[in-house]
N, C-alpha and C positions, 0 to 999 in steps of 0.2 A: 464865567467860563463858557465858551461856545461848545456845543455838542453837535455831532453830525445829524442827530435826529431833529434838531431845531428847524432845519430847512423843511424836512418832511412834515413836521407839525404845522408849520405855516401854510404849506400846500394843502394839508388836510383841512385847515380852517377855511381857506379860500373855497375848497370844494364844498364844505358845509354851508357856507353862505350862498354859494351858487345853487346848491340843492334846495335851500329854502325858497329862493326866488323861483326856481324851476317848479316846485310843487305848487306855489301860489299861482304862477303863470299858467301852468297846465290845468289846474282846477278852474281858473277863470275862463280859459279857452273852451274847455268842454262843458262849462256851465251854460254856455250859449247854444249848445247843441242838444235839443230835446230828443228823448228816446222815441223810437217808432211806436212803442206800445203806450207811452204816455204815463207810466207809473211814476208816482212821486217816490222820493227816497224812503219815506215812512211806509208807504204801501208795499214797496219791494221788500223792505226789511220785515214787515209783518208777515207777508206771504212766505218768506224764506224761513222765518222762525217757526211758523205754523207747520210748514211742510217737513220740518225736522223735529217735530214733537215738542217745541218750546212755546206752547200756548201761554204759559204762565209768565213769560218774560215780557215785560212792558217796554214801550218805546216812548221816550220823552224828548221834547225839543228843549234845547239849551241855547243860551246866548253865546256869542263869540264866533269868530271865524275859524274853521277847521278845529273846533273844540270837540269833535266827535270822539266817543270812546265807549267801551263796554265796561260797566262796573261789575266786577266778579263778586264783590261782597254782597251787594243788594240785588244782583242779577237783573240789571237794567241796561238797555241799549239807549245811550243818550246821543242825539244827533243835533248838530248846529241847525239853526232855523233855515238856513239856505239849503241844507241837505234834506232836512225833514220835509219841507214843503216843495222843494224843487223837483222837477221831473226831467232833469238833464242827465246826460251820461255821467257827469261828475257826481251828481247827487246820488244816483242809484249805485254807482261804484263804491263810493265811500260808505254808504249805508250798509251795503251787503258785506263789505269788508269787516265792519264792526260786528255784524251778525256772525261772521266767520269765527270771531273770538268766542261768541256765545256757544257756538257749536263745539268748538274746541273744549270749552268748559264742560259741556255735557258729556263728551266722549272721553274726557280726561286725557287730552293730548299731552304726552309726556313732557314736552318742553314747556308747555304752559303750567303744568303742575309744578315743575321745577322752579319756574319763575315765581310762582305764588309762594313757594316755600322759602325762596331766597329773599323775598321782598322785606319781611320784618327785620332781618339781619342787615341787609343792605341799607335800608332806611335809617337804621341806627348808626352804622359805622360811616356811611358816606358823608354825613355832615361833619364828622370829626376829622376825616382824612385830610382835607386841605390845611387845617390848623396844625396838625401833626407834621405834615410835610414841610410847611413853611418854617415852623419852629425848628425842625430838625436841620434844615438847610442853613437858616440864619445863625443858629447857635452851634452848628456843627455837632449836634448830638445824634449819633448814628442810631441809638436806640429809638428815639422819637421818629426819625426818618424811616427806619425799618418797620415800625408799627404803622406809620402812615401808608407805607407801600402795601402792607397786608390789607389794610382797610380799603385803600383805593383799588386794590386787585379785586375785591369783592364787587365793587361798583362796575368795574370793567367786565367782569364775568357776567354780571346781570345784563349788561348791554349786549354782550355776545349771545347770551341765551335768548334775548328778545328778538334777534334777527330771524331765526327759523320760525318763531311764533308769528311774526308779521308776514313773512313770506307764505307760510301755510294758510293763514287767514285769507290772504289775497287769492291764493290758488283755489281754495274752497269757494270763495265768492265768484270768481270767474267761471268755474265749472258749473255752478248752480245757476248763475245768471243766464248762461247759454242754454243749458238743458231745460230750464223752466221757462225760457222765452222772455225774460225781462228785457233782454237786448237781442238784436239780431247778430248773425255772424259778421256782418259788415261793421256793426257798431263795436265789436270786440276790440278793434284796434284802439278806439278811444278809451275803452275800459283799461286796456293794458297800459296806455300812456299815463292815465291818472294814478293807477296803483303802483306802477314802477317809479314814478316821480316821488310818491310818498315813501316808498321803501328806501329810496336813495338817501333820504334824510337820516334814517336809522343807521345805514351803512357808514355815512360820513361821521356821525357822532361816535360810533363804535371805533372807527379808525383813529379819530383824534385821541380818544381816551386810551387806546392801546399804545399809541406812540408816546403819549405823555407818561404812561406807566413804564415803558422801556427807558425813557429819559431818567426818571427817578431811580430806577434800578442801576443805571450807569453812574449816577451821582453817588448812590449808596456804595457801589463797588469801589469807586475812586476814593471815597472817604475812608473806607477800611484799609485801602492800600497805603494811604498817607499816615 
């Protein structure tokens, strides 16, 4: 059966693929542009951590492309090798963004706290949601479909909570990078390009999940009517 949301979901998938290509392309473009100050990603991250009283948070290089992340459990900033050793606008921007998460952790940024509390539950139910949804649709069991929707809703909520966390980390990074002189005012344009491209991938993913959730709710509603 065709649902009006199907077209929107397809469009959202296209946007998601485009966003992934854009973030890779933008990162590659600004990876060729060194910062005036010449700080590497690890040096900028270390300075940003220390200036915010996070002397005990280490920085580690990890393999992989765009594998950068902040580990809140072990309190470690992990940077891909290109970001860790590179001194480009891309490297410094991504490194400082991850430190932004470490600062959020320190100040107990409300949305980050909420995401951490949601994670164990979401991690448990998100794996079961697809099986429940598929089984509910194939066998026309509204109970399974309804439970799958509840579980899937938790995953969508987690993605929506992630958006302000990512935006706030980028905002913190940009403000500190300018005020501390990691980049010049002229270089801020490149920083914005890199961080905005990365944020778009989170927006696209959340949009796809939200539209899929609406579609499952429509299927559930129609099943009950029948």
